[in-house]
N, C-alpha and C positions, 0 to 999 in steps of 0.2 A: 776453598780457594787453594791453588797450588802454592802460592806465596803470599804472605801478608805484606802489603806495602806500608812502609813506615815513613811518617813525617816527624821531624825533630824540631822543637821550638827551643832555640838557644844553642848556638854552636861556638861557645867559648871553650874553656879547657875541658870540662867534663863532656859537654855535648859533642865536641870534636872527637873525643875518645870513642863515644858510642857510635858516632857516624862511621868512623874508621873500622870499627868492629863489624858493622853491617856491610860495608863495602868489601871487606876482606872475607865475607861469607863465613864469619865465625858463628853466626846464628842461623841454623838451618831453617829453610822455608820463610825467610824474611829478606826483604830488600829495601834499601833506602831510596825513596822516590822524591822527597821534598825536605827542604830546610827553611827555617824562618829566623831572621835576626834583624834588628834595627840598624846594625852597624854595617856600613857599606864594605868595609875592609874584610869582614867575615864572609859576606856574600861573595866578594871577589875571590876569596880563598876557596870557597866551595866550588865556584865556577872553574877555577884553575885545577882543582884536584878531582872533581867529580864530573866536570863537563856539563852538557845540557841534559843528560839523562836524569839528573837530579834537579827538580824545579826549585827556584829560589823566590822567597817572599820577604818583604820588609815590614809586613804588618800581619797581625793575627787574623784580621777580618778576611782579607783575600786568601790567606792560608787555609782557613777552615772552609771557605766557600769553594775552594778549588776542586775538592773531591779527588785530589791527586794521590790519596793514600787511604788505607783502611784503619790505621791505628796511629796514635800520637804519643811521642815521648816528650814530656815536659822537663826541660833541663835548664831552668832559670833560677834566679835568686829566690830565697825562701818565701818572701811575702806573696809571690805570684803563683805559687803552686796551686792553692785551692781555686782561685778565680779561673786560671787557665784550664784546670781539670774540669771544672763545671762547664766552661765554654766548649771544651772538647767533647765531653759526654753528651751534652745537649745537642751538639752538632751530629751526633751519631757515630762517634769514633771510640774504639777500644783505647784505653789510656793507661800509660805508665808514667808515674811522677817520680822525680828524684826525691831523696830525703832532705830535710824533714817534710812531713805532710803539710806544714805551714808554720807560721810563727805563733799563732794563738788559736786555741781550740774552737772558739766561736766560728771562725771562718772554716775550719776543717769539718766541723759538725754540719755546716751547710753543704759542703762538698759531699760528705757521706750520705746526706739525705738525697741528693741528686743521684749519686751512684746506686743507691738502694732501689731507686725507682726505674732504672734503665736496665737493659739486657746486655750491656757492654762489659767486657772484661777489664776490671780496674785493679791495677797493681801498683806497688811502691818499691823503689829500689833499696830494699833492706837486704843488701847482698851478703851481709854477714850471716844470714840465716842459712846460707848454703855451706857454711863451715861445718864439716862433720863433727868437730869437737863439740860444738854447741848443740848440734842435732842429737848426738849421743847423750849429752847431759840432760837434754829435755826428755829423751826417751827414758832414762833412768829415773827421773823425777815422776813423769807421767805414769810409769808402770808400777810405782810404789816401791821400787828397789831401795830408794834412799829413805823411805818412810815419810812421815810428816815433817815438812820444813820447819826448822826452828830459827835459823839465822842465815842471812846472806850478806856477803861482803865483797864489794868490787873496788879494787884500787886500780884505776886506769889513768896513770900519770905519764904515759909515754907519748903524749900528744905535743911534744916540745915544738914551739913556734918562736922564731926570733923576731925582733922588731921589724926587720926587713920584710918578713912575710906580711905583716899588717900594713906596712907602708906601700905594698905593691898595688893596692887599690883603695881609693878613698872611701868606698862603701864597706870595706872590711872592718869587723869588730866595732860597728856602730849600731845604735838602736834603730835608726831609720834605714840603714842599708841591709843589715843582716838580721836584726831583731834579737840578737843575743850573742853570746860568746862561745865558750867551750861546750856548754850544754847543747846549744842549737847547731853548732857548726861541726864539732868533732865527735860529740858523744851520742847523737841520735841512734847510732847502731847499738851501742851498749845499753842504752835505756830501753830500746826495743827488745833486745835479747833478754834483758833482765826480767821484764814483765812477761815475755813470751815463755820463758822457762819457769819462772818462780811465781807469776801472778802479779796482779796489781795491788799496791799497798793501799791501806785505808786512810793514812794520814802521813804528813811529811813535816819535818823541821830541818831547815837548811841554813847554812852559814856560808856567805860568799864574800869574796873580795873583787872589786871592780877596778881593773887597771893596777893590780898589785905588782905585777912583774914587768908589764909593758905599758907604753903610753897609748892606752885604748880606753874606751868608755864602758865596755861590757865586762862580764865576769870572766876571770882567767884563773880562779881558784875556788873550788867548791867542796864542802864536806856536808853531806846530807844524811839524816837519820830517818828511817821509815818504819812504820808498824803495819803488820798485816792482820787480817780479820781473825786468824787463828791464834794470834798472840806472838807470832814470829816477828823478829826485828831484822833490819838491814841497814847497812852503811854503804854509801857511794862516795868515793873520793876521786876528784879529778882536777887536772890543771894543765896548762900549756907552758908553765914556767919552770919546770923541774927537769934536770938531766943528771944522771940517767933516770929514765922513768921505769915504771912497773905496770904490768898488765896481769893482775891476779884476781881470779874470781873464785870465791870459796862459798860453798853451799853446805850447810849442816842440817841433817835430818835426825830423826830419832833412831835411824839405823846406820848412821855413820856420817862421813864427811867426804865431799868431792871437791878437788881443787883443779882448776884449769889454769895452767901457766906454762910458758915456754913450749907451746904447741903440744902439750901432753895433758892427759886426763888421768888423774890419780884418785882412786876410791879407797878410803880407809873404811872398810866395811865391817860392821859389828856382826858377830855371829848370832846374836840375839838383839832385839831392840832394847834401847836404854830403859824404857818403862818396864819391860819384862824382866830385865836384869835387876832393876831396882826393887821390883816386887818380891823376888825370891832371895836376893842376897841379904845375909844377916851379919856379915862381918863388919869390922870397924872401917877398914879401907879396902878398896877393890874397884875394879872397873870391868866392863864387858870385854870379852876376848875380841881382838880387832885384827883384821887382815889388811895389809897394804896391797892393793891390786892396781897394777898398771893396765888400764882399760884399753884394749885395742880399738882403734878408730879407723874405719875404712871409708873410702870415697874421696872424690876430688872437691877441693874448695873452689868452685867455679865462679864465685863472686858475681860481677856485673853480667857477664855473659850467661851465667847460670840462671839468673833472674829473667833475663831477656828470653832465653830459650823456653823457660817455663811459661812465661807470658804468651809466647807464640803458640806453644802447645795447648794452653788453655783456650786460646782463640779458636784454634783449628779442631781440637779434639776434646775440649771440655775437661781437661785434666785439672786437678786441684792446684790452686795457686800456693806457692811457697810463702809469698808475702802479699796478701790481699790489701788493696789500697785503703779500705775502711779501717784496717788495724793500725794505720799510721797515727791515729789519734791517741793511742794508748801511751806510747813513749812520750809524745808531746804533752799529754796530761801530766805526766810525772815532772817533766822539766818546767812546765808552767807553774805547777804547784811549788816546786823548789824556788823559782824566782819570786813568786808571791810571798812565800814564807820569809825569804830574805828581805824583801821590800817592806813587809809589815812587821818583821821581827817577832814572828809568832808561828804557832802551829797552823797548818792548812789541811783541812779534811778533803778527801777525794770521794765524790765529786766536789769541786771547789766553786767559788763565786767567779764565774767567767766574766761577768760585767765588771767586777772590781779589778780583775787582772787586766782587762782591756783598758780600763781607765788609767791604771798605773803605767801600762806600756805606752799609751798615748802621751803621757807626761814625759816619758823618757825620749820618745820620738821627737816631740816638740823642742826639746832641749839638746837634740843630737847635733854633733859637729858636722855631720854629713847632710847636705841639703840637696836632694835629688830634684831634677826639673822635668816636667812633662812626663814622658813615658820612658825616661832614662833607665829606671830600675827594671822595667819589663824587658826581658830577653837579654839583658846585659850580664853575661857570665864571663868573667875574665880569667878564671883559674879553677883548679880543683880545690878540695877541702883542706 
């Protein structure tokens, strides 16, 4: 096909951005041909801005039946990502979902099963994977340059959100509306990058505060400790209530330490591995020779447009996806395990008891302050993250 025709479900804040990117031809070989939203005012906006060349639908059934597109972007609230992806894939469309993959892994696992049985290109908007800083760090880890990982630490506290942000939509920061707080709304990118570069932990112990800094019902302050299969450990600290915040990732291996902070990648590289030094050194005090290296990083951080371009190229030319949709379950598994650990005040092994997590989540939803009606949550996206 010369151009891949795109249909977008959900034209709120994020969906509008993606639609405008397509209309502005920022994604080669792709064109916007349809949008779907239950809100009349958003469809009126689409008509005013795009005219009749972009078809408009107020329900997903007629949208999928229209065949007015070749591929679908799902840009809706978290709970609906798996169900709409399943509907899209089953209808025969290539599919790109917004992050996170969903709210609970049981639903995402069903989505992945459908994706694995079809021949459509399925991707997720993990746009931070296009950041060359993290790509370079992954390369240094995968190549063995850092040696065996011993410790990971990510302090990501620059997600500051005032009360007015949460007050802007009744669904925000509620169990029934979003399904979580800082872990599910702000941190999916970091949780994905963490496992993408360093691997999945084998167990988690987390400590959370719910509504610590703001009048909300979900978590806004998290400190989690993880252990890996090889004995390495990690700490993940995040909040939306601190200013000024920090974004610092530190990964230590037996051949040195790498720090990503302030858009720089610094490698404290050991001339010999720590085990090798320890084996030969016989003095009372000493440490391996260490070189501080500022690692050059090349390439553009293409973000959302980069993921969309890659998705289109995968559809047209079978190139490798930067962010396969089925990998969305990994970061969500970590955040689900963190929630379950906090709710049960105990360690949680990975894989964890998905039925227990779902049971606990349903309890939170049933007691949530936000009560959606009918299909309100479906397609209702009112802002960015």
